[in-house]
N, C-alpha and C positions, 0 to 999 in steps of 0.2 A: 688789188691792193698788195703792195709789198712792204708791210711793215708788220711788226709785232709790238702790241701795245706794253709788252713787258720791258722794253727798252726805254732809256730816255728819249732817244730819237724816234722810236715809235709813238711814245706818248705826246711828243711835240708835234708830230704828223697829225695825229688823231685830234689834238687841241685845235690845230689850226683849221682843219677840215670842219670842226665844230664851229669856230668862229667865222668862218668864210666858205659855206657850203656850196657856193657857186664857183669856187676856184677852178681852173684848168687843171693844174697839176702843181705838186709840191714835193720837195725832197730835203731831207737832212744830209749833209755831205760832209765827208773827212776832207779838210782843205789841203793837206799834204798829198794824200793818194788820188783824191778825185773820185773816191768810191762812195756811192750812195749807201748810207746806213739805214734810211727808211724812205719810203716814197709812196705817192699815190697820184694817179692821174684819172681825170674824168673825161679824157680825150684819148681815144685809140691812136690818133695821129701823133701824140706827144709822149715820148718815152722820157720820163724825168731822170731816170737812172742814166741814160746817154747824154741828156743836156747836163747833168752834174759834172761829168767828166770834162766837158768844154768849159764850162763856166768856171770850173776850177782854173783853167788857164787865165780866163779874165781877170780873176782875183790875183794870180800870180804876177800877171803883167802890169796890173795897177800898183801892186806892192813895189815892183821893181821900178816903176816910173816915179813913185814916190821917194824911192831911195835916191834915184839919179837927181831928183829936184831937192834933196837934202831936206825933206819934209818929216824928219825924225820924230818931231814932237806930235805929228798928226797921225791918226789911225782910220782905217776905212770902217764907217758905221754900215753904210749900205750902198749898193750900186743899182741904179736904175736904167733899165733899158726900155725904152719905149718903142714899140712896133705899131704898125698900122691898126691892128685890132687888139693887141695884146700888150699887157704890162708886166715886164720881167723884174723880179725884185731879188737881190742876193743881200742877205742880212748876216753879217759875221758875228759869231760869239765874241765876248770880250777878250778872251785868250787867243783868238785867230785860229784855233785848231779845227773849228767846224763852221758851217754856214748853212743857212736855210735858203733854198731856191725856191721861189714862188712864181708862179704864172696865173694872172688873172685876166679876164676880158675886160678890156680899158672902157668899154661902155657901160658895163654893168657893175663895175667895183670902183669905189672912191678910193683914191691913192692914199690919202691921209689916213682912212681905215685901214687899208691893207698894210701900211707901213706900222701903224699901232699894234695890229695883230702880230706881226713879226717881232716887234719890239718886246711885247709881252710875253712871247714863247721862247725866245732865243736864251733866256737865262736858265732855262731847264737844262741846257746843253754845257754849261760851263762846269 
């Protein structure tokens, strides 16, 4: 566990773990620097802090694409990446300064529930 429940990010990670105890990993990430503010992994093979940095680039590239397409009135709510056995979700805070990165087993977790859990916790980060 790499979080302190004294910070908003730590409380967010703790809340998501409580709502999705079977998650693979979760991190709260600073969207500008890519630094993980709080994280947790139930899998020794997945380091959410490393994933946070790479997924920051995913967010930035999508924002650049939206700008190139002149989608100024649109904003990213979440990004879904479906792998063979895992679902990776990136949920941005309303102000875009932070995001939650979540990894779940796609066979064990309902996507709609995972998205709702993130939606209910992202507001703690604004």
